[in-house]
PyMOL CGO cylinders between C-alpha atoms (Angstrom):
from pymol import cmd
from pymol.cgo import CYLINDER

trace = [
    CYLINDER, -20.42, -57.63, -9.97, -22.98, -54.83, -9.75, 0.3, 1, 1, 1, 1, 1, 1,
    CYLINDER, -22.98, -54.83, -9.75, -20.58, -52.46, -11.54, 0.3, 1, 1, 1, 1, 1, 1,
    CYLINDER, -20.58, -52.46, -11.54, -20.19, -54.80, -14.52, 0.3, 1, 1, 1, 1, 1, 1,
    CYLINDER, -20.19, -54.80, -14.52, -23.95, -55.20, -14.69, 0.3, 1, 1, 1, 1, 1, 1,
    CYLINDER, -23.95, -55.20, -14.69, -24.34, -51.42, -14.83, 0.3, 1, 1, 1, 1, 1, 1,
    CYLINDER, -24.34, -51.42, -14.83, -21.66, -51.11, -17.52, 0.3, 1, 1, 1, 1, 1, 1,
    CYLINDER, -21.66, -51.11, -17.52, -23.31, -53.84, -19.60, 0.3, 1, 1, 1, 1, 1, 1,
    CYLINDER, -23.31, -53.84, -19.60, -26.73, -52.20, -19.12, 0.3, 1, 1, 1, 1, 1, 1,
    CYLINDER, -26.73, -52.20, -19.12, -25.37, -48.81, -20.21, 0.3, 1, 1, 1, 1, 1, 1,
    CYLINDER, -25.37, -48.81, -20.21, -23.78, -50.18, -23.39, 0.3, 1, 1, 1, 1, 1, 1,
    CYLINDER, -23.78, -50.18, -23.39, -26.88, -52.17, -24.29, 0.3, 1, 1, 1, 1, 1, 1,
    CYLINDER, -26.88, -52.17, -24.29, -29.06, -49.09, -23.76, 0.3, 1, 1, 1, 1, 1, 1,
    CYLINDER, -29.06, -49.09, -23.76, -26.79, -46.94, -25.89, 0.3, 1, 1, 1, 1, 1, 1,
    CYLINDER, -26.79, -46.94, -25.89, -26.68, -49.55, -28.65, 0.3, 1, 1, 1, 1, 1, 1,
    CYLINDER, -26.68, -49.55, -28.65, -30.47, -49.82, -28.65, 0.3, 1, 1, 1, 1, 1, 1,
    CYLINDER, -30.47, -49.82, -28.65, -30.91, -46.06, -29.13, 0.3, 1, 1, 1, 1, 1, 1,
    CYLINDER, -30.91, -46.06, -29.13, -28.10, -44.74, -31.30, 0.3, 1, 1, 1, 1, 1, 1,
    CYLINDER, -28.10, -44.74, -31.30, -29.78, -41.35, -31.60, 0.3, 1, 1, 1, 1, 1, 1,
    CYLINDER, -29.78, -41.35, -31.60, -29.23, -40.67, -27.92, 0.3, 1, 1, 1, 1, 1, 1,
    CYLINDER, -29.23, -40.67, -27.92, -25.47, -40.96, -28.27, 0.3, 1, 1, 1, 1, 1, 1,
    CYLINDER, -25.47, -40.96, -28.27, -25.26, -38.79, -31.37, 0.3, 1, 1, 1, 1, 1, 1,
    CYLINDER, -25.26, -38.79, -31.37, -22.65, -36.06, -30.86, 0.3, 1, 1, 1, 1, 1, 1,
    CYLINDER, -22.65, -36.06, -30.86, -24.47, -33.69, -33.20, 0.3, 1, 1, 1, 1, 1, 1,
    CYLINDER, -24.47, -33.69, -33.20, -27.30, -33.26, -30.70, 0.3, 1, 1, 1, 1, 1, 1,
    CYLINDER, -27.30, -33.26, -30.70, -25.02, -31.00, -28.68, 0.3, 1, 1, 1, 1, 1, 1,
    CYLINDER, -25.02, -31.00, -28.68, -24.81, -28.58, -31.63, 0.3, 1, 1, 1, 1, 1, 1,
    CYLINDER, -24.81, -28.58, -31.63, -28.30, -28.85, -33.07, 0.3, 1, 1, 1, 1, 1, 1,
    CYLINDER, -28.30, -28.85, -33.07, -29.92, -26.33, -30.72, 0.3, 1, 1, 1, 1, 1, 1,
    CYLINDER, -29.92, -26.33, -30.72, -27.37, -23.62, -31.54, 0.3, 1, 1, 1, 1, 1, 1,
    CYLINDER, -27.37, -23.62, -31.54, -27.78, -24.02, -35.29, 0.3, 1, 1, 1, 1, 1, 1,
    CYLINDER, -27.78, -24.02, -35.29, -31.53, -24.30, -34.96, 0.3, 1, 1, 1, 1, 1, 1,
    CYLINDER, -31.53, -24.30, -34.96, -31.74, -20.99, -33.10, 0.3, 1, 1, 1, 1, 1, 1,
    CYLINDER, -31.74, -20.99, -33.10, -29.71, -19.24, -35.80, 0.3, 1, 1, 1, 1, 1, 1,
    CYLINDER, -29.71, -19.24, -35.80, -31.90, -20.77, -38.49, 0.3, 1, 1, 1, 1, 1, 1,
    CYLINDER, -31.90, -20.77, -38.49, -35.00, -19.36, -36.79, 0.3, 1, 1, 1, 1, 1, 1,
    CYLINDER, -35.00, -19.36, -36.79, -33.42, -15.92, -36.50, 0.3, 1, 1, 1, 1, 1, 1,
    CYLINDER, -33.42, -15.92, -36.50, -32.47, -15.93, -40.17, 0.3, 1, 1, 1, 1, 1, 1,
    CYLINDER, -32.47, -15.93, -40.17, -35.88, -17.07, -41.44, 0.3, 1, 1, 1, 1, 1, 1,
    CYLINDER, -35.88, -17.07, -41.44, -37.43, -14.13, -39.61, 0.3, 1, 1, 1, 1, 1, 1,
    CYLINDER, -37.43, -14.13, -39.61, -34.88, -11.71, -41.08, 0.3, 1, 1, 1, 1, 1, 1,
    CYLINDER, -34.88, -11.71, -41.08, -35.24, -12.91, -44.67, 0.3, 1, 1, 1, 1, 1, 1,
    CYLINDER, -35.24, -12.91, -44.67, -38.19, -10.75, -45.60, 0.3, 1, 1, 1, 1, 1, 1,
    CYLINDER, -38.19, -10.75, -45.60, -40.46, -8.15, -44.15, 0.3, 1, 1, 1, 1, 1, 1,
    CYLINDER, -40.46, -8.15, -44.15, -43.17, -8.80, -41.59, 0.3, 1, 1, 1, 1, 1, 1,
    CYLINDER, -43.17, -8.80, -41.59, -44.53, -12.35, -41.64, 0.3, 1, 1, 1, 1, 1, 1,
    CYLINDER, -44.53, -12.35, -41.64, -47.65, -12.70, -43.75, 0.3, 1, 1, 1, 1, 1, 1,
    CYLINDER, -47.65, -12.70, -43.75, -50.96, -13.40, -42.06, 0.3, 1, 1, 1, 1, 1, 1,
    CYLINDER, -50.96, -13.40, -42.06, -52.31, -15.13, -45.17, 0.3, 1, 1, 1, 1, 1, 1,
    CYLINDER, -52.31, -15.13, -45.17, -53.54, -18.68, -44.62, 0.3, 1, 1, 1, 1, 1, 1,
    CYLINDER, -53.54, -18.68, -44.62, -51.71, -21.43, -46.41, 0.3, 1, 1, 1, 1, 1, 1,
    CYLINDER, -51.71, -21.43, -46.41, -53.70, -23.47, -48.94, 0.3, 1, 1, 1, 1, 1, 1,
    CYLINDER, -53.70, -23.47, -48.94, -51.87, -26.51, -47.52, 0.3, 1, 1, 1, 1, 1, 1,
    CYLINDER, -51.87, -26.51, -47.52, -52.89, -27.61, -44.02, 0.3, 1, 1, 1, 1, 1, 1,
    CYLINDER, -52.89, -27.61, -44.02, -50.03, -27.69, -41.53, 0.3, 1, 1, 1, 1, 1, 1,
    CYLINDER, -50.03, -27.69, -41.53, -49.31, -31.30, -40.43, 0.3, 1, 1, 1, 1, 1, 1,
    CYLINDER, -49.31, -31.30, -40.43, -49.80, -30.84, -36.66, 0.3, 1, 1, 1, 1, 1, 1,
    CYLINDER, -49.80, -30.84, -36.66, -50.99, -34.43, -36.24, 0.3, 1, 1, 1, 1, 1, 1,
    CYLINDER, -50.99, -34.43, -36.24, -47.82, -35.74, -37.82, 0.3, 1, 1, 1, 1, 1, 1,
    CYLINDER, -47.82, -35.74, -37.82, -45.73, -33.77, -35.31, 0.3, 1, 1, 1, 1, 1, 1,
    CYLINDER, -45.73, -33.77, -35.31, -47.88, -35.06, -32.45, 0.3, 1, 1, 1, 1, 1, 1,
    CYLINDER, -47.88, -35.06, -32.45, -47.31, -38.63, -33.60, 0.3, 1, 1, 1, 1, 1, 1,
    CYLINDER, -47.31, -38.63, -33.60, -43.57, -38.04, -33.91, 0.3, 1, 1, 1, 1, 1, 1,
    CYLINDER, -43.57, -38.04, -33.91, -43.32, -36.82, -30.30, 0.3, 1, 1, 1, 1, 1, 1,
    CYLINDER, -43.32, -36.82, -30.30, -44.25, -40.31, -29.12, 0.3, 1, 1, 1, 1, 1, 1,
    CYLINDER, -44.25, -40.31, -29.12, -42.15, -42.15, -31.72, 0.3, 1, 1, 1, 1, 1, 1,
    CYLINDER, -42.15, -42.15, -31.72, -38.77, -43.76, -31.05, 0.3, 1, 1, 1, 1, 1, 1,
    CYLINDER, -38.77, -43.76, -31.05, -35.83, -41.37, -30.81, 0.3, 1, 1, 1, 1, 1, 1,
    CYLINDER, -35.83, -41.37, -30.81, -34.32, -42.63, -34.07, 0.3, 1, 1, 1, 1, 1, 1,
    CYLINDER, -34.32, -42.63, -34.07, -37.61, -42.01, -35.88, 0.3, 1, 1, 1, 1, 1, 1,
    CYLINDER, -37.61, -42.01, -35.88, -37.79, -38.48, -34.46, 0.3, 1, 1, 1, 1, 1, 1,
    CYLINDER, -37.79, -38.48, -34.46, -34.23, -37.75, -35.58, 0.3, 1, 1, 1, 1, 1, 1,
    CYLINDER, -34.23, -37.75, -35.58, -34.99, -39.11, -39.04, 0.3, 1, 1, 1, 1, 1, 1,
    CYLINDER, -34.99, -39.11, -39.04, -38.09, -36.91, -39.19, 0.3, 1, 1, 1, 1, 1, 1,
    CYLINDER, -38.09, -36.91, -39.19, -36.08, -33.82, -38.19, 0.3, 1, 1, 1, 1, 1, 1,
    CYLINDER, -36.08, -33.82, -38.19, -33.37, -34.57, -40.74, 0.3, 1, 1, 1, 1, 1, 1,
    CYLINDER, -33.37, -34.57, -40.74, -35.88, -35.20, -43.53, 0.3, 1, 1, 1, 1, 1, 1,
    CYLINDER, -35.88, -35.20, -43.53, -37.88, -32.08, -42.65, 0.3, 1, 1, 1, 1, 1, 1,
    CYLINDER, -37.88, -32.08, -42.65, -34.78, -29.88, -42.79, 0.3, 1, 1, 1, 1, 1, 1,
    CYLINDER, -34.78, -29.88, -42.79, -33.80, -31.44, -46.11, 0.3, 1, 1, 1, 1, 1, 1,
    CYLINDER, -33.80, -31.44, -46.11, -37.28, -30.87, -47.56, 0.3, 1, 1, 1, 1, 1, 1,
    CYLINDER, -37.28, -30.87, -47.56, -37.33, -27.28, -46.29, 0.3, 1, 1, 1, 1, 1, 1,
    CYLINDER, -37.33, -27.28, -46.29, -34.03, -26.54, -48.00, 0.3, 1, 1, 1, 1, 1, 1,
    CYLINDER, -34.03, -26.54, -48.00, -35.48, -28.10, -51.18, 0.3, 1, 1, 1, 1, 1, 1,
    CYLINDER, -35.48, -28.10, -51.18, -38.27, -25.53, -51.11, 0.3, 1, 1, 1, 1, 1, 1,
    CYLINDER, -38.27, -25.53, -51.11, -35.76, -22.69, -51.04, 0.3, 1, 1, 1, 1, 1, 1,
    CYLINDER, -35.76, -22.69, -51.04, -33.72, -24.16, -53.90, 0.3, 1, 1, 1, 1, 1, 1,
    CYLINDER, -33.72, -24.16, -53.90, -36.35, -24.53, -56.62, 0.3, 1, 1, 1, 1, 1, 1,
    CYLINDER, -36.35, -24.53, -56.62, -35.28, -26.83, -59.43, 0.3, 1, 1, 1, 1, 1, 1,
    CYLINDER, -35.28, -26.83, -59.43, -38.16, -25.68, -61.64, 0.3, 1, 1, 1, 1, 1, 1,
    CYLINDER, -38.16, -25.68, -61.64, -36.97, -22.85, -63.92, 0.3, 1, 1, 1, 1, 1, 1,
    CYLINDER, -36.97, -22.85, -63.92, -40.52, -21.43, -64.04, 0.3, 1, 1, 1, 1, 1, 1,
    CYLINDER, -40.52, -21.43, -64.04, -40.30, -20.62, -60.33, 0.3, 1, 1, 1, 1, 1, 1,
    CYLINDER, -40.30, -20.62, -60.33, -38.50, -17.40, -59.58, 0.3, 1, 1, 1, 1, 1, 1,
    CYLINDER, -38.50, -17.40, -59.58, -36.14, -17.17, -56.63, 0.3, 1, 1, 1, 1, 1, 1,
    CYLINDER, -36.14, -17.17, -56.63, -37.34, -15.53, -53.43, 0.3, 1, 1, 1, 1, 1, 1,
    CYLINDER, -37.34, -15.53, -53.43, -37.45, -11.72, -53.64, 0.3, 1, 1, 1, 1, 1, 1,
    CYLINDER, -37.45, -11.72, -53.64, -35.19, -11.55, -50.60, 0.3, 1, 1, 1, 1, 1, 1,
    CYLINDER, -35.19, -11.55, -50.60, -32.39, -13.60, -52.16, 0.3, 1, 1, 1, 1, 1, 1,
    CYLINDER, -32.39, -13.60, -52.16, -29.48, -12.15, -50.16, 0.3, 1, 1, 1, 1, 1, 1,
    CYLINDER, -29.48, -12.15, -50.16, -26.48, -13.26, -48.16, 0.3, 1, 1, 1, 1, 1, 1,
    CYLINDER, -26.48, -13.26, -48.16, -28.87, -14.00, -45.31, 0.3, 1, 1, 1, 1, 1, 1,
    CYLINDER, -28.87, -14.00, -45.31, -30.82, -16.44, -47.47, 0.3, 1, 1, 1, 1, 1, 1,
    CYLINDER, -30.82, -16.44, -47.47, -27.55, -18.15, -48.41, 0.3, 1, 1, 1, 1, 1, 1,
    CYLINDER, -27.55, -18.15, -48.41, -26.61, -18.33, -44.72, 0.3, 1, 1, 1, 1, 1, 1,
    CYLINDER, -26.61, -18.33, -44.72, -30.06, -19.76, -43.99, 0.3, 1, 1, 1, 1, 1, 1,
    CYLINDER, -30.06, -19.76, -43.99, -29.57, -22.50, -46.59, 0.3, 1, 1, 1, 1, 1, 1,
    CYLINDER, -29.57, -22.50, -46.59, -26.07, -23.25, -45.32, 0.3, 1, 1, 1, 1, 1, 1,
    CYLINDER, -26.07, -23.25, -45.32, -27.40, -23.67, -41.79, 0.3, 1, 1, 1, 1, 1, 1,
    CYLINDER, -27.40, -23.67, -41.79, -30.14, -26.00, -43.01, 0.3, 1, 1, 1, 1, 1, 1,
    CYLINDER, -30.14, -26.00, -43.01, -27.56, -28.09, -44.89, 0.3, 1, 1, 1, 1, 1, 1,
    CYLINDER, -27.56, -28.09, -44.89, -25.23, -28.08, -41.89, 0.3, 1, 1, 1, 1, 1, 1,
    CYLINDER, -25.23, -28.08, -41.89, -27.99, -29.40, -39.64, 0.3, 1, 1, 1, 1, 1, 1,
    CYLINDER, -27.99, -29.40, -39.64, -29.03, -32.04, -42.18, 0.3, 1, 1, 1, 1, 1, 1,
    CYLINDER, -29.03, -32.04, -42.18, -25.43, -33.18, -42.69, 0.3, 1, 1, 1, 1, 1, 1,
    CYLINDER, -25.43, -33.18, -42.69, -24.85, -33.27, -38.94, 0.3, 1, 1, 1, 1, 1, 1,
    CYLINDER, -24.85, -33.27, -38.94, -27.88, -35.49, -38.39, 0.3, 1, 1, 1, 1, 1, 1,
    CYLINDER, -27.88, -35.49, -38.39, -27.11, -37.94, -41.21, 0.3, 1, 1, 1, 1, 1, 1,
    CYLINDER, -27.11, -37.94, -41.21, -24.67, -40.08, -39.19, 0.3, 1, 1, 1, 1, 1, 1,
    CYLINDER, -24.67, -40.08, -39.19, -27.18, -40.18, -36.32, 0.3, 1, 1, 1, 1, 1, 1,
    CYLINDER, -27.18, -40.18, -36.32, -29.89, -42.03, -38.24, 0.3, 1, 1, 1, 1, 1, 1,
    CYLINDER, -29.89, -42.03, -38.24, -30.16, -44.99, -40.55, 0.3, 1, 1, 1, 1, 1, 1,
    CYLINDER, -30.16, -44.99, -40.55, -31.01, -44.41, -44.18, 0.3, 1, 1, 1, 1, 1, 1,
    CYLINDER, -31.01, -44.41, -44.18, -34.69, -45.09, -44.62, 0.3, 1, 1, 1, 1, 1, 1,
    CYLINDER, -34.69, -45.09, -44.62, -37.44, -43.89, -46.84, 0.3, 1, 1, 1, 1, 1, 1,
    CYLINDER, -37.44, -43.89, -46.84, -38.99, -40.59, -45.83, 0.3, 1, 1, 1, 1, 1, 1,
    CYLINDER, -38.99, -40.59, -45.83, -42.33, -40.43, -44.10, 0.3, 1, 1, 1, 1, 1, 1,
    CYLINDER, -42.33, -40.43, -44.10, -44.91, -40.47, -46.91, 0.3, 1, 1, 1, 1, 1, 1,
    CYLINDER, -44.91, -40.47, -46.91, -47.17, -37.81, -45.37, 0.3, 1, 1, 1, 1, 1, 1,
    CYLINDER, -47.17, -37.81, -45.37, -44.19, -35.49, -44.91, 0.3, 1, 1, 1, 1, 1, 1,
    CYLINDER, -44.19, -35.49, -44.91, -43.15, -35.85, -48.56, 0.3, 1, 1, 1, 1, 1, 1,
    CYLINDER, -43.15, -35.85, -48.56, -46.71, -35.25, -49.72, 0.3, 1, 1, 1, 1, 1, 1,
    CYLINDER, -46.71, -35.25, -49.72, -47.02, -32.10, -47.59, 0.3, 1, 1, 1, 1, 1, 1,
    CYLINDER, -47.02, -32.10, -47.59, -43.83, -30.56, -49.01, 0.3, 1, 1, 1, 1, 1, 1,
    CYLINDER, -43.83, -30.56, -49.01, -44.82, -31.56, -52.54, 0.3, 1, 1, 1, 1, 1, 1,
    CYLINDER, -44.82, -31.56, -52.54, -48.07, -29.59, -52.06, 0.3, 1, 1, 1, 1, 1, 1,
    CYLINDER, -48.07, -29.59, -52.06, -46.11, -26.57, -50.82, 0.3, 1, 1, 1, 1, 1, 1,
    CYLINDER, -46.11, -26.57, -50.82, -43.82, -26.79, -53.84, 0.3, 1, 1, 1, 1, 1, 1,
    CYLINDER, -43.82, -26.79, -53.84, -46.85, -26.92, -56.15, 0.3, 1, 1, 1, 1, 1, 1,
    CYLINDER, -46.85, -26.92, -56.15, -48.20, -23.79, -54.47, 0.3, 1, 1, 1, 1, 1, 1,
    CYLINDER, -48.20, -23.79, -54.47, -44.99, -22.03, -55.47, 0.3, 1, 1, 1, 1, 1, 1,
    CYLINDER, -44.99, -22.03, -55.47, -45.13, -23.44, -58.99, 0.3, 1, 1, 1, 1, 1, 1,
    CYLINDER, -45.13, -23.44, -58.99, -48.73, -22.32, -59.55, 0.3, 1, 1, 1, 1, 1, 1,
    CYLINDER, -48.73, -22.32, -59.55, -47.75, -18.71, -58.88, 0.3, 1, 1, 1, 1, 1, 1,
    CYLINDER, -47.75, -18.71, -58.88, -44.38, -18.91, -60.64, 0.3, 1, 1, 1, 1, 1, 1,
    CYLINDER, -44.38, -18.91, -60.64, -42.70, -18.02, -57.37, 0.3, 1, 1, 1, 1, 1, 1,
    CYLINDER, -42.70, -18.02, -57.37, -44.65, -14.83, -56.70, 0.3, 1, 1, 1, 1, 1, 1,
    CYLINDER, -44.65, -14.83, -56.70, -43.47, -12.78, -53.71, 0.3, 1, 1, 1, 1, 1, 1,
    CYLINDER, -43.47, -12.78, -53.71, -46.65, -13.51, -51.75, 0.3, 1, 1, 1, 1, 1, 1,
    CYLINDER, -46.65, -13.51, -51.75, -46.10, -17.27, -52.19, 0.3, 1, 1, 1, 1, 1, 1,
    CYLINDER, -46.10, -17.27, -52.19, -42.53, -16.99, -50.97, 0.3, 1, 1, 1, 1, 1, 1,
    CYLINDER, -42.53, -16.99, -50.97, -43.70, -15.11, -47.90, 0.3, 1, 1, 1, 1, 1, 1,
    CYLINDER, -43.70, -15.11, -47.90, -46.20, -17.88, -47.27, 0.3, 1, 1, 1, 1, 1, 1,
    CYLINDER, -46.20, -17.88, -47.27, -43.41, -20.48, -47.60, 0.3, 1, 1, 1, 1, 1, 1,
    CYLINDER, -43.41, -20.48, -47.60, -41.28, -18.46, -45.18, 0.3, 1, 1, 1, 1, 1, 1,
    CYLINDER, -41.28, -18.46, -45.18, -44.10, -18.39, -42.61, 0.3, 1, 1, 1, 1, 1, 1,
    CYLINDER, -44.10, -18.39, -42.61, -44.71, -22.13, -42.98, 0.3, 1, 1, 1, 1, 1, 1,
    CYLINDER, -44.71, -22.13, -42.98, -40.97, -22.72, -42.63, 0.3, 1, 1, 1, 1, 1, 1,
    CYLINDER, -40.97, -22.72, -42.63, -40.88, -20.78, -39.38, 0.3, 1, 1, 1, 1, 1, 1,
    CYLINDER, -40.88, -20.78, -39.38, -43.77, -22.89, -38.06, 0.3, 1, 1, 1, 1, 1, 1,
    CYLINDER, -43.77, -22.89, -38.06, -41.90, -26.06, -39.01, 0.3, 1, 1, 1, 1, 1, 1,
    CYLINDER, -41.90, -26.06, -39.01, -38.68, -24.91, -37.41, 0.3, 1, 1, 1, 1, 1, 1,
    CYLINDER, -38.68, -24.91, -37.41, -40.54, -24.17, -34.17, 0.3, 1, 1, 1, 1, 1, 1,
    CYLINDER, -40.54, -24.17, -34.17, -42.19, -27.60, -34.23, 0.3, 1, 1, 1, 1, 1, 1,
    CYLINDER, -42.19, -27.60, -34.23, -38.85, -29.25, -34.99, 0.3, 1, 1, 1, 1, 1, 1,
    CYLINDER, -38.85, -29.25, -34.99, -37.38, -27.48, -31.95, 0.3, 1, 1, 1, 1, 1, 1,
    CYLINDER, -37.38, -27.48, -31.95, -40.15, -28.95, -29.79, 0.3, 1, 1, 1, 1, 1, 1,
    CYLINDER, -40.15, -28.95, -29.79, -39.43, -32.37, -31.25, 0.3, 1, 1, 1, 1, 1, 1,
    CYLINDER, -39.43, -32.37, -31.25, -35.73, -31.91, -30.56, 0.3, 1, 1, 1, 1, 1, 1,
    CYLINDER, -35.73, -31.91, -30.56, -36.54, -30.91, -26.97, 0.3, 1, 1, 1, 1, 1, 1,
    CYLINDER, -36.54, -30.91, -26.97, -38.44, -34.17, -26.58, 0.3, 1, 1, 1, 1, 1, 1,
    CYLINDER, -38.44, -34.17, -26.58, -35.33, -36.05, -27.73, 0.3, 1, 1, 1, 1, 1, 1,
    CYLINDER, -35.33, -36.05, -27.73, -33.17, -34.22, -25.22, 0.3, 1, 1, 1, 1, 1, 1,
    CYLINDER, -33.17, -34.22, -25.22, -35.75, -35.07, -22.57, 0.3, 1, 1, 1, 1, 1, 1,
    CYLINDER, -35.75, -35.07, -22.57, -35.52, -38.73, -23.57, 0.3, 1, 1, 1, 1, 1, 1,
    CYLINDER, -35.52, -38.73, -23.57, -31.74, -38.59, -23.33, 0.3, 1, 1, 1, 1, 1, 1,
    CYLINDER, -31.74, -38.59, -23.33, -31.88, -37.00, -19.88, 0.3, 1, 1, 1, 1, 1, 1,
    CYLINDER, -31.88, -37.00, -19.88, -34.42, -39.58, -18.68, 0.3, 1, 1, 1, 1, 1, 1,
    CYLINDER, -34.42, -39.58, -18.68, -32.25, -42.37, -20.07, 0.3, 1, 1, 1, 1, 1, 1,
    CYLINDER, -32.25, -42.37, -20.07, -29.19, -41.02, -18.26, 0.3, 1, 1, 1, 1, 1, 1,
    CYLINDER, -29.19, -41.02, -18.26, -31.23, -40.72, -15.08, 0.3, 1, 1, 1, 1, 1, 1,
    CYLINDER, -31.23, -40.72, -15.08, -32.37, -44.34, -15.29, 0.3, 1, 1, 1, 1, 1, 1,
    CYLINDER, -32.37, -44.34, -15.29, -28.81, -45.49, -15.95, 0.3, 1, 1, 1, 1, 1, 1,
    CYLINDER, -28.81, -45.49, -15.95, -27.49, -43.58, -12.94, 0.3, 1, 1, 1, 1, 1, 1,
    CYLINDER, -27.49, -43.58, -12.94, -30.24, -44.92, -10.68, 0.3, 1, 1, 1, 1, 1, 1,
    CYLINDER, -30.24, -44.92, -10.68, -29.27, -48.52, -11.36, 0.3, 1, 1, 1, 1, 1, 1,
]
cmd.load_cgo(trace, "trace")
């Protein structure tokens, strides 16, 4: 009887948190590491210039205590918005000065991560503050017409986001490990 109770508990727990049973989580860390390596290799030394757009640290802090599904959605949306920055639709914005095979690989990795996370989360509207932040970054690029210094600023901000997304991902893995530990203890 105890065994069936444990089996039922396990399935109910997994159904309640679909993000924890997402197969893509096993691959995310590998692709994320490569994305970080590539963003560093895209240009020269990282700029020390301050961004005119404040980094959303508070939003990341709030996401660390959110439900796993919300954190996965946030990661997926962030990666999608980052790739949107590097694929400017505005013809007045020039492409990054370091437009090379590495930048194409970088974009492919971002798309691969986004596509891998899509089945893990429900389709919902993006976090409003996240959209607003990336819209401000895009306007920074537009104001300069895609000047090299603006692209370097975008690259630095992207690296900061990728590092924060890794921390958020680590919190998800921690939640999964804790969930497995609770299941095994019962």
